[in-house]
LUMLUMLO-969268 format. One record per residue (C-alpha): z, x negated, y. Coordinates in steps of 0.05 Angstrom, whole numbers, plus 5000, padded with zeros to 4 digits. Each point is the difference from the previous one (the first is absolute). Layout:
<atoms>
ZXY/...
</atoms>
This chain:
<atoms>
187947161345/500349414951/506549734971/499049395045/499150425063/506150414982/504349394989/497849685065/501750655036/506950034969/501249275016/497250085071/495749384993/492749875017/497549604940/501649944926/503449335005/507349834986/503349325009/504349884938/507549965011/501549274983/507349795001/500749335034/493050055030/499050675035/503350075068/501050575048/495149645046/494750004945/501350724982/499550225072/493549625011/497050324938/502350705018/497849935072/493149804974/499450664963/502349814930/506850094967/504849425012/505649854951/506649644997/504049844938/507650085004/501649854927/502349295018/504750225055/505850485010/500450635042/501849625063/494149544991/495450594986/502650365062/498149415044/493149954968/498850745014/502449935072/495549395010/494150404974/501550595044/500449545060/492849824987/496850634971/500950754998/495150074942/501250104926/503949514958/501049884926/506949744979/500349724930/506249974956/501349654933/502250474944/501349484946/505650104950/506149625025/500549314968/504349854940/503549345011/500249514942/504049395020/497849584940/492650145011/500749885075/503649344988/494549774954/494950195052/503649605054/500249394954/492650084983/498249945073/505449505020/495249404995/495450335051/505750075049/501949284989/492949775016/501350255070/507149735005/503050694992/505050344955/498650694970/505050565012/505750024950/498750734984/494950535016/500750695030/496150655008/497049885069/496650685008/503150694992/495650524967/498450645038/502350394939/507249865020/499549835074/503050605036/499849665069/492549884995/498950724979/503850275059/496349545048/493250234975/501950745001/502249925072/494249555022/494650444967/494349504994/493450334983/500149704930/505249714953/496949644940/503249814934/498849364962/502649834930/501150734982/503650615027/506850135031/504250584973/497150695013/505450185050/497849415044/492850224994/501950705022/503949735060/493849635024/495450604988/504850475037/499749525059/492550115004/498249304975/493749894959/501149614936/495649464968/501549694932/497049394967/497250094930/496749494953/498150514947/499150744988/507050134972/503349715062/495450395045/501550664965/507449865005/499449895075/495950645010/505050414959/505549765046/496350245062/496649375025/494250185046/495349424986/499449454947/498749275016/495749784942/502049264993/494649634961/501349344965/496349645056/505650155049/504349445027/507650024998/504550394954/497150474949/502650705015/501250164927/506250414987/502449574941/498449265007/501449904926/494950524976/492849834981/495449965060/493050294993/497849585060/494750505018/495349785055/500350345068/493450354987/501850234930/506950245020/497450365062/494750374960/505050194947/505050285049/494750365041/497650344937/506850194973/504150175062/499350495057/503349585054/497049475046/499149324968/500749375042/496549414968/503649325004/498249324974/494849465014/496950325062/498649565060/494150315037/497450665024/494849964945/505649974949/503250615031/493550394997/499449854926/506750324983/498850585047/493650144961/504250024937/504150565029/505949655032/502550315065/501749335032/500849264985/506349585006/498949265016/505449484997/497349294990/494950145055/505750055050/504149394978/496149535045/500550455062/503549735062/505750494993/501549824928/506649674980/496549574948/501849285013/495049465017/499649754929/498550694972/494550135052/497149314988/499750124925/496950695010/494549705044/498649434952/496549944933/506950124968/499350745014/494750054947/505249884945/505350544990/504350204941/505750464980/507049724995/506950304997/503549325006/500350015076/503550665010/501550304931/494350515001/492649904986/496249835063/493249705017/500149375042/496049385016/500749454948/504649485032/505549504985/504950544980/495350354951/498449324970/507349834989/501450674965/493550044961/501250274930/507150235012/501950614959/501550635039/506650074961/502549365032/499150255071/505850375033/499150715023/496650175065/502349865053/505249524973/494749494980/497250055071/506649735027/498549334966/492650035017/501450085073/505149444999/495049534968/494750185050/504849865057/501849324971/492749814991/497850275067/505349585035/496249404973/493250295022/498150234930/497650725003/497750064928/506550324975/499150625043/498550704974/492749975022/498350714978/492550115001/494850444969/493749774966/496150095065/504249495037/494349505006/496750495049/506050035047/498649975075/504949775053/500250455061/504550505036/501550624959/496650475049/493749584997/500150014925/500650764999/494250055050/495949524956/501550404937/498050655035/493449695023/498649734931/501750684969/495350365048/494549514983/501150074926/499850755005/493549975041/496849554948/502450444944/496950615033/493649615015/498949554940/493149805024/503449625056/504349574954/
</atoms>
């Protein structure tokens, strides 16, 4: 049995496809549709509290009895810096005024990290989803042990070999190898450390060679052919995020979906100015306004995100969507709008075709 077959058996899914857990985009309805179609559906609870997560889990269970991945954020809690935050508010004040709005007088830490969220831990231990996945690092070992003792499989995101080895040493069952092509927040443990920005293929091959756990490739994949490529490199599955943003069940607003299905999706960049951590998004009005800003001027994550969300709300109220966090990977220009179940079916068909061609090159 291959690593991929073993992972699929443990996850109780039919194909090596995982929908990425995208806070603010993934929904229980999307996750259920993906899981019911034979892949692994995911929800992200890092942007909500235990009560919100409990409702999301209940909504999923009302639609599916299959496996679910629940993602938590394990970032270091923010360090408030009133002077820096005040300067950041003043820097963006003119943009608020363009839309007849006033920025908040102060900023707050809008998300609580799983590393200190006891209520979220207790909920997950009781709910026992098939998978809990970590982003931005690891929680304390005692929390990891609680999840393991509950029979939950653990995934952890890594952007380099050191992070991956740290996750494996802590007992994580599979590594999500997040290449630089991936949309959304980089999963790096320390946002202030140098980023090797390894490609999905290079990182996948490195981790497959160096580690004896399943590797899940993530970043830039949009089709079944893309999935087959990383499977041939030794990955056990592929995690796709941007591919699902345009699905019917997505929470992405109309402006985000329109941008993703336009020529704008061909231009993405990394910025930490929107949220406080490096993230890849579509080039838009927001990224233009903050172009060239020094990372040291941006408040900590997620304090900076408090202002970013407020500015987006002010602009959106005037029908300007270009200040949203339009997270997208480099493959965004190949996005397809359809129901999530249909996308999974399409990916499976493309994967089967790619495998057939790979086994019969004369037919290509």
